[in-house]
KEKE-3310 file (N, C-alpha, C; in steps of 0.2 Angstrom, whole numbers, plus 5000, padded with zeros to 4 digits):
npx = (5274:5272:5283:5286:5299:5311:5307:5292:5294:5292:5283:5282:5269:5267:5274:5285:5279:5266:5248:5247:5254:5271:5277:5264:5260:5258:5246:5233:5239:5250:5265:5283:5291:5302:5307:5306:5304:5307:5305:5302:5299:5305:5295:5284:5276:5272:5261:5262:5251:5243:5231:5217:5219:5213:5215:5226:5239:5250:5262:5273:5284:5280:5272:5256:5247:5232:5225:5214:5216:5226:5236:5248:5264:5275:5292:5293:5304:5320:5324:5322:5311:5299:5291:5282:5267:5250:5241:5226:5217:5213:5202:5196:5193:5183:5173:5172:5173:5181:5193:5186:5186:5195:5202:5214:5219:5227:5228:5224:5233:5230:5223:5207:5198:5186:5176:5168:5157:5153:5161:5172:5189:5201:5216:5232:5248:5265:5282:5294:5306:5315:5327:5331:5344:5349:5350:5366:5374:5362:5362:5374:5378:5384:5378:5365:5360:5351:5334:5319:5308:5290:5277:5261:5245:5230:5220:5207:5190:5174:5157:5147:5136:5123:5111:5109:5107:5094:5092:5087:5096:5105:5122:5137:5147:5156:5167:5172:5182:5185:5193:5184:5173:5167:5160:5149:5144:5130:5123:5110:5108:5110:5117:5127:5133:5147:5155:5173:5174:5164:5151:5135:5130:5121:5110:5105:5094:5097:5088:5088:5084:5073:5080:5077:5071:5078:5080:5088:5092:5098:5107:5105:5104:5104:5116:5130:5144:5155:5163:5169:5177:5179:5188:5191:5182:5171:5163:5155:5157:5146:5144:5133:5128:5120:5125:5123:5127:5130:5131:5136:5133:5140:5138:5145:5154:5162:5161:5145:5129:5114:5097:5093:5087:5093:5106:5110:5113:5110:5120:5119:5123:5118:5107:5110:5122:5132:5139:5155:5166:5172:5181:5186:5194:5202:5210:5209:5195:5188:5178:5180:5172:5170:5164:5154:5156:5168:5171:5177:5171:5173:5170:5167:5165:5155:5152:5139:5135:5131:5136:5147:5149:5165:5173:5174:5183:5189:5195:5194:5199:5212:5213:5205:5191:5175:5172:5185:5191:5184:5176:5179:5189:5196:5201:5211:5216:5231:5237:5239:5230:5234:5236:5228:5226:5220:5212:5208:5197:5201:5209:5220:5232:5232:5238:5231:5230:5220:5215:5213:5224:5234:5246:5254:5255:5253:5252:5247:5249:5237:5232:5220:5212:5210:5216:5205:5202:5215:5220:5230:5237:5227:5231:5231:5222:5215:5209:5201:5196:5208:5218:5223:5235:5243:5259:5262:5269:5266:5273:5275:5267:5256:5250:5240:5244:5242)
npy = (4781:4799:4812:4828:4839:4852:4869:4875:4882:4898:4906:4922:4931:4944:4961:4970:4981:4978:4975:4978:4967:4965:4976:4982:4992:4986:4981:4970:4964:4951:4946:4943:4938:4946:4938:4932:4931:4918:4900:4883:4870:4853:4846:4854:4869:4886:4898:4915:4928:4943:4946:4936:4919:4909:4898:4884:4875:4862:4856:4845:4853:4866:4879:4884:4899:4906:4921:4934:4944:4941:4929:4918:4911:4900:4893:4876:4872:4872:4884:4902:4909:4918:4914:4920:4930:4935:4950:4956:4970:4985:4991:4981:4973:4980:4981:4967:4959:4951:4937:4922:4908:4894:4882:4870:4864:4850:4845:4855:4864:4876:4888:4889:4903:4910:4924:4934:4940:4933:4931:4922:4917:4911:4906:4905:4897:4899:4896:4908:4918:4924:4923:4917:4919:4907:4908:4908:4892:4884:4875:4863:4861:4872:4873:4872:4883:4892:4898:4896:4909:4911:4915:4922:4923:4929:4918:4917:4924:4924:4929:4921:4924:4918:4924:4929:4918:4914:4912:4921:4932:4923:4918:4911:4901:4891:4879:4866:4857:4848:4841:4846:4852:4865:4865:4873:4878:4886:4900:4898:4885:4878:4868:4872:4869:4873:4875:4876:4887:4895:4892:4888:4872:4864:4863:4861:4859:4858:4849:4848:4837:4841:4845:4836:4840:4851:4868:4878:4892:4897:4909:4910:4896:4885:4888:4883:4878:4870:4861:4845:4835:4819:4810:4797:4790:4795:4804:4818:4828:4837:4851:4860:4877:4875:4864:4852:4837:4830:4816:4814:4805:4805:4806:4795:4802:4812:4828:4832:4838:4829:4823:4811:4803:4792:4794:4802:4805:4809:4813:4806:4811:4812:4820:4831:4836:4847:4849:4855:4853:4843:4829:4818:4803:4797:4786:4778:4777:4783:4794:4809:4818:4833:4841:4854:4853:4848:4835:4821:4811:4796:4788:4773:4773:4766:4759:4761:4772:4770:4770:4766:4769:4770:4775:4787:4801:4811:4825:4824:4813:4816:4826:4838:4848:4849:4863:4869:4864:4868:4871:4859:4866:4863:4850:4838:4825:4814:4810:4796:4792:4788:4797:4810:4827:4838:4852:4861:4874:4881:4873:4868:4860:4843:4827:4812:4794:4783:4774:4779:4783:4795:4804:4815:4832:4849:4862:4878:4888:4897:4910:4910:4899:4883:4866:4853:4851:4852:4865:4870:4879:4879:4872:4882:4895:4906:4899:4901:4903:4896:4886:4870:4860:4845:4840:4832:4819:4817:4821:4834:4846:4860:4876:4891:4905:4919)
npz = (5360:5362:5364:5370:5368:5374:5373:5366:5349:5341:5329:5323:5317:5315:5313:5324:5328:5328:5324:5308:5296:5291:5278:5275:5266:5254:5253:5248:5238:5231:5238:5240:5255:5266:5275:5292:5310:5321:5323:5319:5330:5333:5339:5344:5339:5339:5332:5333:5334:5332:5326:5323:5319:5306:5300:5299:5291:5288:5276:5268:5266:5269:5279:5280:5284:5288:5291:5297:5288:5280:5270:5273:5269:5276:5278:5283:5292:5299:5295:5297:5290:5281:5267:5258:5255:5255:5256:5262:5258:5266:5260:5253:5264:5270:5260:5256:5267:5281:5281:5286:5285:5279:5267:5262:5246:5239:5227:5218:5222:5229:5240:5247:5252:5262:5265:5278:5272:5261:5250:5240:5238:5228:5231:5224:5224:5219:5214:5216:5208:5216:5229:5246:5258:5270:5288:5296:5300:5299:5289:5283:5270:5258:5245:5247:5254:5252:5250:5239:5236:5238:5227:5231:5227:5220:5211:5206:5210:5218:5221:5233:5240:5250:5250:5237:5230:5232:5246:5257:5268:5273:5275:5269:5281:5283:5275:5264:5252:5237:5222:5212:5217:5228:5244:5254:5270:5277:5286:5290:5290:5278:5265:5251:5235:5225:5209:5205:5198:5202:5199:5204:5210:5217:5231:5248:5262:5279:5292:5307:5321:5335:5351:5364:5381:5382:5386:5382:5372:5356:5347:5330:5328:5318:5311:5302:5309:5307:5295:5289:5277:5273:5261:5258:5265:5260:5266:5275:5289:5299:5309:5319:5326:5337:5343:5338:5328:5312:5301:5284:5271:5255:5237:5225:5217:5223:5232:5232:5234:5239:5241:5247:5261:5267:5267:5277:5294:5311:5325:5341:5357:5370:5380:5388:5382:5373:5358:5353:5345:5332:5324:5312:5308:5294:5293:5304:5305:5315:5325:5333:5346:5354:5368:5377:5390:5392:5390:5380:5367:5359:5344:5334:5317:5304:5288:5283:5290:5303:5320:5334:5351:5358:5369:5383:5386:5399:5409:5422:5430:5430:5439:5436:5436:5427:5426:5427:5416:5405:5389:5375:5362:5351:5340:5332:5322:5319:5303:5302:5311:5324:5335:5344:5345:5357:5362:5376:5381:5393:5401:5393:5382:5376:5371:5364:5363:5353:5361:5373:5381:5388:5380:5379:5386:5387:5397:5403:5418:5428:5439:5445:5445:5452:5455:5459:5476:5479:5479:5471:5457:5442:5426:5412:5403:5391:5377:5366:5349:5344:5333:5327:5320:5312:5307:5291:5294:5306:5318:5322:5330:5327:5333:5335:5345:5356)
capx = (5274:5274:5287:5288:5305:5313:5301:5289:5297:5287:5284:5278:5266:5266:5280:5286:5274:5260:5243:5248:5260:5277:5275:5257:5258:5257:5240:5229:5244:5254:5272:5287:5293:5309:5309:5302:5307:5304:5307:5298:5303:5304:5289:5278:5277:5266:5261:5260:5248:5239:5225:5215:5221:5207:5217:5233:5240:5257:5263:5280:5289:5277:5267:5251:5244:5227:5223:5208:5218:5232:5238:5256:5267:5282:5296:5292:5310:5324:5325:5317:5309:5292:5292:5277:5261:5245:5238:5219:5218:5208:5196:5193:5190:5177:5168:5170:5173:5187:5193:5183:5187:5199:5204:5220:5218:5233:5227:5224:5239:5227:5220:5201:5197:5179:5175:5162:5152:5151:5166:5177:5195:5205:5223:5237:5255:5270:5288:5296:5313:5318:5330:5333:5349:5347:5355:5372:5373:5356:5363:5381:5380:5383:5374:5358:5360:5346:5327:5316:5302:5284:5272:5255:5241:5223:5218:5200:5186:5167:5153:5143:5131:5117:5105:5109:5105:5087:5091:5088:5098:5109:5128:5142:5150:5161:5168:5177:5183:5188:5196:5179:5168:5167:5154:5149:5139:5128:5121:5103:5108:5110:5123:5127:5139:5149:5161:5179:5173:5159:5144:5131:5129:5116:5109:5101:5093:5097:5083:5090:5078:5073:5083:5073:5072:5083:5077:5093:5091:5104:5107:5107:5105:5106:5122:5135:5150:5161:5163:5175:5176:5184:5187:5192:5176:5166:5158:5156:5154:5143:5142:5129:5129:5116:5128:5121:5131:5127:5136:5132:5136:5140:5138:5152:5159:5164:5157:5139:5123:5109:5092:5091:5087:5097:5113:5110:5113:5112:5124:5116:5128:5116:5102:5114:5128:5132:5145:5158:5171:5172:5186:5185:5200:5201:5213:5206:5188:5186:5175:5181:5167:5172:5158:5155:5158:5175:5171:5179:5169:5176:5165:5169:5161:5154:5151:5132:5134:5130:5142:5147:5153:5171:5175:5174:5189:5189:5201:5193:5204:5219:5212:5202:5184:5173:5173:5192:5194:5181:5174:5184:5189:5200:5203:5215:5219:5236:5235:5238:5225:5236:5236:5223:5227:5214:5213:5202:5198:5204:5214:5226:5233:5234:5238:5229:5229:5213:5214:5212:5230:5237:5253:5258:5251:5256:5247:5249:5246:5233:5232:5213:5208:5213:5214:5200:5204:5222:5222:5236:5234:5226:5235:5225:5223:5210:5211:5196:5199:5214:5218:5228:5237:5248:5263:5261:5272:5263:5278:5275:5260:5257:5244:5241:5244:5241)
capy = (4787:4805:4815:4834:4841:4859:4874:4876:4887:4903:4910:4929:4933:4951:4965:4972:4987:4975:4977:4976:4963:4969:4978:4983:4996:4982:4977:4968:4961:4946:4948:4938:4940:4947:4934:4933:4929:4912:4894:4877:4865:4846:4843:4858:4875:4891:4904:4920:4932:4948:4945:4929:4914:4905:4891:4882:4868:4860:4851:4842:4859:4873:4880:4889:4902:4911:4926:4938:4949:4939:4922:4918:4904:4899:4887:4872:4869:4876:4891:4907:4913:4918:4914:4924:4933:4939:4954:4958:4977:4988:4993:4974:4970:4984:4979:4960:4956:4948:4930:4918:4901:4892:4875:4869:4858:4848:4843:4861:4868:4882:4889:4892:4907:4912:4930:4934:4943:4928:4931:4916:4919:4905:4909:4901:4897:4897:4897:4914:4918:4927:4918:4920:4916:4905:4910:4904:4887:4881:4869:4862:4861:4879:4873:4872:4888:4897:4895:4900:4913:4909:4920:4920:4927:4927:4915:4919:4926:4925:4930:4916:4926:4914:4928:4930:4912:4913:4911:4928:4933:4917:4919:4905:4901:4886:4876:4861:4856:4843:4843:4848:4856:4868:4864:4878:4878:4893:4902:4896:4878:4875:4866:4874:4866:4877:4873:4881:4893:4899:4890:4884:4865:4861:4865:4856:4862:4854:4849:4845:4836:4845:4843:4835:4842:4857:4874:4882:4895:4899:4914:4907:4889:4881:4890:4877:4881:4867:4855:4841:4831:4813:4808:4790:4787:4798:4806:4824:4829:4844:4853:4866:4881:4873:4858:4845:4835:4826:4813:4815:4801:4809:4802:4792:4807:4817:4832:4834:4837:4825:4823:4805:4803:4787:4796:4807:4803:4814:4809:4807:4810:4814:4826:4837:4837:4852:4847:4861:4852:4836:4827:4812:4801:4793:4780:4773:4778:4785:4801:4812:4823:4837:4844:4860:4851:4846:4828:4819:4805:4793:4783:4769:4774:4761:4762:4763:4778:4768:4771:4763:4773:4767:4777:4794:4804:4817:4827:4823:4808:4820:4831:4844:4848:4852:4870:4871:4862:4872:4867:4857:4871:4861:4843:4836:4818:4813:4807:4789:4790:4785:4802:4815:4833:4840:4859:4863:4882:4884:4868:4868:4855:4836:4822:4806:4789:4781:4769:4783:4785:4802:4803:4822:4837:4855:4866:4884:4890:4903:4911:4911:4893:4878:4859:4852:4847:4853:4872:4872:4882:4874:4874:4884:4901:4907:4895:4902:4905:4892:4881:4865:4856:4841:4839:4825:4813:4817:4822:4841:4849:4867:4879:4898:4908:4926)
capz = (5365:5360:5370:5368:5371:5373:5373:5359:5345:5340:5323:5324:5310:5315:5314:5331:5329:5329:5320:5301:5294:5288:5271:5274:5261:5248:5255:5242:5233:5233:5239:5243:5261:5268:5281:5299:5316:5324:5319:5321:5334:5331:5342:5345:5337:5340:5328:5337:5330:5336:5323:5324:5314:5304:5297:5299:5287:5287:5271:5269:5266:5270:5284:5278:5290:5285:5296:5295:5283:5276:5269:5274:5268:5279:5277:5288:5294:5304:5293:5300:5284:5278:5260:5254:5258:5252:5261:5261:5259:5270:5256:5252:5270:5271:5255:5255:5273:5283:5280:5292:5285:5273:5266:5257:5242:5237:5219:5215:5224:5230:5246:5246:5258:5263:5269:5282:5268:5256:5245:5240:5235:5226:5232:5221:5226:5214:5216:5213:5206:5222:5234:5252:5261:5276:5293:5296:5304:5298:5284:5282:5263:5255:5239:5250:5259:5250:5249:5234:5238:5235:5225:5234:5222:5219:5205:5205:5216:5216:5227:5234:5245:5249:5248:5230:5228:5234:5253:5260:5275:5274:5272:5271:5287:5283:5269:5262:5245:5233:5216:5207:5221:5235:5248:5259:5275:5278:5293:5291:5290:5271:5261:5245:5232:5219:5206:5207:5194:5205:5197:5209:5207:5221:5238:5252:5269:5285:5296:5313:5325:5341:5356:5370:5387:5382:5386:5380:5366:5353:5341:5324:5330:5313:5308:5301:5312:5305:5290:5288:5272:5272:5255:5258:5268:5256:5271:5277:5296:5299:5316:5320:5331:5343:5346:5335:5323:5307:5296:5278:5266:5249:5231:5223:5213:5228:5235:5229:5238:5237:5245:5249:5268:5269:5267:5282:5301:5316:5330:5347:5362:5376:5381:5391:5379:5368:5354:5351:5340:5329:5320:5309:5306:5288:5293:5309:5305:5322:5326:5340:5347:5360:5371:5381:5397:5392:5388:5373:5365:5353:5341:5328:5311:5300:5281:5283:5294:5310:5324:5340:5355:5361:5376:5384:5389:5403:5413:5430:5433:5430:5444:5433:5435:5421:5426:5426:5409:5400:5383:5370:5357:5345:5339:5326:5322:5314:5297:5303:5316:5330:5340:5343:5349:5360:5366:5380:5381:5399:5404:5389:5377:5377:5365:5367:5359:5352:5367:5379:5385:5387:5377:5380:5388:5388:5400:5406:5424:5429:5446:5447:5445:5456:5454:5464:5482:5481:5480:5467:5451:5436:5420:5407:5399:5386:5371:5361:5343:5343:5328:5328:5314:5313:5301:5288:5297:5313:5323:5324:5331:5327:5335:5336:5351:5356)
cpx = (5276:5277:5289:5294:5307:5306:5299:5292:5291:5289:5279:5276:5265:5273:5280:5281:5267:5255:5244:5254:5265:5275:5268:5255:5257:5250:5236:5233:5247:5261:5276:5290:5300:5311:5305:5307:5304:5306:5302:5302:5301:5297:5283:5280:5271:5267:5258:5257:5243:5232:5223:5217:5215:5208:5224:5234:5247:5257:5270:5285:5287:5273:5262:5247:5239:5225:5217:5210:5224:5232:5245:5258:5274:5285:5295:5299:5314:5325:5320:5315:5302:5293:5288:5271:5257:5241:5231:5219:5212:5201:5192:5190:5183:5171:5167:5170:5180:5187:5190:5184:5191:5200:5209:5218:5224:5233:5227:5229:5236:5224:5213:5199:5190:5179:5169:5156:5150:5155:5171:5183:5199:5212:5228:5244:5259:5277:5291:5304:5318:5321:5332:5339:5347:5352:5361:5371:5367:5357:5371:5383:5379:5379:5367:5356:5355:5339:5324:5309:5296:5280:5265:5250:5234:5222:5212:5196:5179:5163:5148:5138:5125:5111:5104:5107:5098:5086:5092:5091:5103:5116:5132:5146:5156:5162:5173:5177:5186:5191:5191:5174:5170:5160:5154:5143:5137:5125:5114:5102:5107:5117:5122:5134:5140:5154:5167:5178:5167:5152:5141:5129:5123:5116:5105:5100:5093:5091:5084:5084:5078:5077:5079:5075:5078:5079:5082:5091:5098:5103:5109:5108:5107:5112:5127:5141:5156:5159:5169:5173:5181:5183:5187:5185:5170:5160:5160:5153:5152:5141:5138:5130:5125:5119:5126:5125:5128:5132:5132:5136:5135:5140:5145:5157:5161:5159:5151:5133:5118:5103:5090:5092:5092:5104:5115:5109:5114:5115:5121:5121:5125:5112:5106:5120:5127:5139:5148:5163:5171:5179:5186:5192:5199:5204:5210:5198:5185:5184:5176:5176:5169:5165:5160:5157:5165:5176:5173:5176:5172:5171:5169:5164:5161:5152:5144:5130:5132:5136:5141:5152:5159:5172:5174:5180:5188:5195:5200:5198:5211:5218:5209:5195:5182:5173:5180:5194:5191:5179:5180:5183:5193:5201:5206:5218:5226:5234:5234:5233:5227:5237:5231:5225:5220:5216:5207:5203:5202:5210:5220:5226:5235:5234:5236:5229:5222:5211:5213:5218:5233:5244:5257:5253:5256:5251:5251:5246:5243:5233:5225:5209:5213:5211:5210:5203:5212:5224:5228:5233:5233:5230:5230:5227:5217:5212:5205:5199:5206:5213:5224:5229:5243:5252:5261:5263:5270:5268:5279:5268:5261:5250:5246:5240:5243:5246)
cpy = (4793:4809:4822:4837:4848:4863:4874:4882:4892:4906:4917:4931:4940:4955:4967:4977:4984:4977:4974:4972:4968:4970:4979:4988:4992:4978:4976:4965:4955:4949:4943:4942:4942:4943:4936:4931:4923:4906:4888:4872:4858:4843:4847:4865:4880:4896:4910:4926:4937:4947:4937:4925:4910:4899:4890:4875:4867:4855:4849:4848:4865:4873:4886:4892:4907:4915:4930:4942:4947:4931:4922:4911:4904:4893:4883:4868:4873:4883:4896:4912:4912:4919:4918:4925:4936:4943:4957:4966:4979:4989:4986:4972:4974:4981:4971:4956:4953:4941:4927:4911:4899:4885:4875:4863:4856:4848:4850:4866:4875:4882:4892:4896:4910:4918:4930:4938:4939:4928:4925:4918:4912:4908:4903:4902:4895:4899:4903:4913:4921:4922:4921:4916:4913:4907:4905:4898:4882:4874:4869:4863:4868:4879:4873:4877:4893:4894:4900:4903:4910:4915:4918:4925:4925:4924:4917:4921:4926:4926:4924:4917:4922:4918:4929:4924:4910:4911:4917:4928:4927:4918:4912:4906:4896:4883:4870:4860:4850:4845:4847:4853:4859:4867:4869:4877:4885:4894:4900:4889:4875:4873:4868:4872:4871:4874:4878:4887:4898:4898:4886:4877:4862:4864:4860:4860:4857:4855:4845:4843:4840:4841:4842:4837:4847:4863:4880:4885:4897:4904:4910:4899:4884:4882:4884:4880:4877:4861:4852:4836:4825:4810:4800:4786:4790:4801:4814:4825:4836:4845:4860:4870:4879:4866:4852:4844:4830:4822:4812:4811:4804:4804:4800:4797:4813:4821:4834:4833:4833:4825:4817:4805:4798:4789:4801:4803:4808:4810:4811:4806:4811:4820:4832:4839:4842:4851:4854:4860:4845:4835:4820:4809:4796:4786:4775:4773:4779:4793:4803:4818:4826:4841:4850:4859:4848:4838:4827:4812:4802:4787:4780:4770:4769:4764:4764:4769:4776:4769:4768:4767:4768:4769:4785:4796:4810:4819:4826:4818:4810:4826:4838:4843:4850:4859:4873:4869:4866:4868:4864:4862:4869:4854:4842:4829:4819:4810:4799:4787:4788:4790:4807:4821:4836:4847:4860:4871:4884:4879:4867:4862:4848:4832:4815:4800:4787:4776:4773:4785:4792:4802:4810:4827:4843:4861:4873:4886:4897:4904:4911:4905:4888:4871:4857:4848:4849:4861:4874:4875:4877:4877:4876:4891:4901:4904:4896:4905:4901:4887:4876:4862:4851:4841:4832:4819:4812:4817:4829:4843:4857:4870:4887:4900:4916:4930)
cpz = (5361:5366:5367:5372:5369:5373:5366:5356:5343:5333:5324:5317:5310:5315:5321:5333:5330:5324:5313:5300:5291:5281:5270:5269:5254:5249:5248:5237:5235:5234:5242:5250:5262:5274:5287:5304:5319:5320:5322:5325:5331:5334:5342:5342:5338:5335:5332:5332:5334:5333:5323:5318:5313:5302:5297:5295:5286:5281:5272:5269:5269:5276:5281:5284:5286:5291:5293:5289:5279:5275:5269:5272:5271:5277:5283:5290:5299:5302:5295:5295:5282:5270:5255:5257:5254:5257:5258:5263:5263:5266:5255:5258:5272:5266:5255:5261:5275:5282:5287:5291:5279:5273:5261:5253:5238:5229:5215:5217:5226:5237:5245:5252:5257:5267:5273:5278:5262:5250:5245:5236:5234:5226:5229:5224:5220:5216:5212:5212:5211:5226:5240:5255:5268:5281:5293:5301:5303:5294:5284:5275:5260:5249:5241:5255:5257:5249:5243:5237:5235:5233:5228:5231:5222:5212:5202:5211:5213:5222:5227:5240:5244:5248:5241:5226:5230:5241:5257:5267:5277:5271:5274:5277:5288:5277:5269:5255:5243:5227:5211:5211:5227:5238:5254:5264:5277:5285:5295:5290:5283:5269:5254:5241:5226:5216:5207:5203:5197:5203:5202:5206:5211:5228:5242:5259:5274:5289:5302:5317:5331:5346:5362:5376:5388:5381:5384:5373:5363:5348:5335:5325:5324:5309:5307:5303:5309:5300:5290:5283:5272:5266:5254:5261:5264:5261:5274:5284:5296:5307:5315:5326:5338:5346:5343:5329:5319:5303:5290:5273:5259:5243:5229:5220:5217:5231:5231:5233:5235:5242:5249:5257:5271:5270:5273:5289:5306:5322:5337:5353:5369:5376:5383:5388:5373:5364:5352:5346:5338:5325:5318:5306:5300:5289:5298:5309:5312:5322:5333:5341:5354:5362:5375:5388:5398:5390:5381:5372:5359:5350:5335:5323:5306:5293:5280:5287:5301:5313:5331:5345:5358:5368:5376:5388:5393:5407:5421:5433:5433:5435:5442:5433:5429:5420:5425:5419:5404:5394:5378:5364:5351:5345:5332:5327:5318:5308:5298:5308:5323:5336:5339:5348:5351:5364:5370:5381:5388:5402:5400:5384:5379:5371:5368:5361:5358:5357:5373:5383:5383:5385:5379:5383:5389:5391:5403:5413:5424:5436:5449:5448:5449:5454:5460:5470:5483:5482:5475:5460:5445:5430:5414:5404:5393:5379:5365:5355:5341:5337:5329:5321:5315:5306:5297:5291:5304:5319:5325:5324:5331:5329:5336:5343:5351:5360)
residu = (MET:TYR:ILE:ALA:TYR:ASP:TRP:PRO:LYS:VAL:ILE:SER:THR:GLU:ASP:GLU:ALA:GLY:GLY:CYS:PRO:GLU:GLY:GLY:GLU:HIS:SER:GLY:ARG:SER:ARG:ALA:SER:ASP:GLY:GLY:ASP:GLY:MET:LEU:ASP:HIS:ALA:MET:ALA:CYS:VAL:LYS:ALA:ALA:GLY:SER:VAL:VAL:HIS:LEU:ARG:ALA:THR:GLU:ARG:LEU:LEU:LEU:VAL:VAL:LYS:LYS:ARG:SER:VAL:GLN:VAL:TRP:HIS:ARG:GLY:MET:ALA:GLN:VAL:LYS:LEU:GLY:GLU:TYR:LEU:HIS:SER:ASP:GLU:ASP:ALA:VAL:GLU:GLU:GLY:GLU:PHE:ARG:ALA:ALA:VAL:TRP:ASN:PHE:GLN:LYS:LYS:SER:ILE:VAL:VAL:LEU:THR:ASP:ARG:GLY:ARG:VAL:TYR:ILE:ILE:GLY:LEU:SER:VAL:SER:SER:LYS:ARG:TYR:ALA:LEU:PRO:ASP:GLY:VAL:VAL:ASP:ASP:PRO:SER:ALA:SER:HIS:LEU:LEU:ALA:MET:ASP:VAL:PHE:VAL:ARG:SER:ALA:PHE:ARG:CYS:CYS:ALA:ALA:GLU:GLN:GLY:MET:ARG:GLY:SER:LEU:PRO:SER:SER:LEU:VAL:ALA:ASP:GLU:THR:THR:LEU:LEU:LEU:GLY:CYS:SER:ARG:GLY:GLU:LEU:VAL:ALA:PHE:SER:TRP:ASN:GLY:VAL:GLN:LYS:GLY:LYS:MET:GLU:LEU:LEU:PRO:PRO:PRO:LYS:GLU:ASN:SER:ASP:ARG:GLU:PHE:ASP:ASN:ALA:ALA:CYS:VAL:THR:GLN:LEU:GLN:TYR:CYS:LYS:SER:LEU:ASN:THR:THR:VAL:ILE:LEU:LEU:GLN:ASN:GLY:MET:CYS:ALA:LEU:TYR:LYS:LEU:SER:GLU:ASP:GLY:LEU:ARG:VAL:LYS:SER:ALA:SER:SER:SER:PHE:CYS:TRP:LEU:LEU:VAL:GLY:GLU:ASP:GLU:HIS:ILE:THR:ARG:VAL:SER:LEU:SER:SER:SER:SER:LYS:MET:LEU:ALA:VAL:GLY:THR:GLU:THR:GLY:ARG:LEU:HIS:LEU:TYR:ASN:LEU:HIS:ALA:ASP:LEU:SER:TYR:ALA:LYS:LEU:ARG:THR:ILE:THR:LEU:GLN:GLU:TRP:GLY:TYR:SER:ALA:ASP:CYS:ALA:GLY:PRO:VAL:SER:ALA:LEU:GLU:TRP:THR:GLU:ASP:GLY:LYS:ALA:LEU:ALA:VAL:LEU:TRP:ARG:ASP:ALA:GLY:LEU:GLY:VAL:TRP:SER:PRO:PHE:GLY:CYS:LYS:LEU:MET:SER:HIS:MET:GLU:LYS:THR:ALA:THR:GLU:ALA:ILE:VAL:GLY:THR:GLY:GLU:PRO:VAL:LEU:GLY:GLY:ASP:LYS:ARG:GLY:ARG:GLN:LEU:CYS:TRP:SER:PRO:GLU:GLY:LEU:GLN:LEU:VAL:MET:ASN:CYS:PHE)
# end
C-alpha cells in the first residue's frame, strides 16, 4: 500500500521575480547554482515553474529538470540546493528554438535535449570543485554538511532538421536514446535514427491504418507525440497525434530502424477511443494506455508483439464522470512495475496497482465542477503540460505544477 503523508514539498525553479531563472545574465552557459528554495518530501514533490517543464528524471542522488530554456540539476534529498544549471540564451532560443523534449541516458551520463526547430543538444554533467553548505539541522554529521556542485554543459550539438534529410516540412517532435543511437519521431510520421555524433543511420515512414467510423480531423495527424524505448523488451512504443499507438520490435542491437512489417503492430483500443498517453513497464511487461475520455486500459504484452487486454480503470466508480475527469495527460510506472501514477487533466492524480486497486490519490478542488449526483466540488485543476517521474526506489513521485 502506498500512503502519501504530509503536504507535498515544493521546489521553485524560478526566482521570486519570475520569468528568468536566477542568474539569467549567464544565459547560454553552464553555471553552478547558488542554491534554491524548496525540498523534496519522502512521498511526493512538486516542481514549481512558470515556464513549461518538458522532462523530469530522478536518479539516486539527483533530480533533473528540463524546461523550455534551461536544464537544472537538484539534490534529491532534504537539502534545499540546486547544484547546477544550463541556460538557453534568448539568441539561441530565437535561432534554434526552445527545448521541447529530452531524455536522460545513464550510460552516457548525458541529457539529450531536442528543440522545436530540430536542434539536438547533448548536455553533460560533471562534479564541480565548488561546495555548498547544507542548512543547519539537515545532517547530524558535520563532515557530511557540504554538497559538491555540478557543472552542466553542452558536450556537442547538431541539427537534425528532417527537411535537411530529404523530408521537407517535417521536424523532430519526440526522441528516445540508448548507448549508440538517438531515435527521433517527426511531425509527419517518420522515425529517424542518428548516432550520438549526429550522423543519420536510417529512417522509416509510419503508415497508420485509417480509423473506421471516425469523422474527426487532426492537424498534423501523423505527428509522433510520444516515444518510449524499453531496452529489456527491445520494444519502442509510438504514439501519434491522431491517437493511434504502435508497438515496434527493434533489431537485436538496440535502437535501429528497419522495414520488416513483422516487427510492427498497431494497437487497437476501440473505434471511439483516442489515445493521449502510454507507458510500458519493462518489469511487468504491462502497457498502460490512457485515453481522451479518461479511461485507462492495461494490456499484457507478449514477445511476438501480441497483446491481451487485462482490465479498464475509470473514475466513474469513484464518482467522477468522463467530463469531470478529462483526458489522461500523464502516465508513469515505477521501475518494478508495481504501481502506476496517472494524471487526469481535470480530476487530478492517482496511483494504481496493476490489479486495478487505487493506492493513493491527490486531488485539488475546483469551484466550477461537481461530482455527479452530489453537487460537491470535483477535485481537479488544469493538468495540461504536466510531467511525472518516480524515484528509482519507487517511493517518491515528482510532478511539475504551475
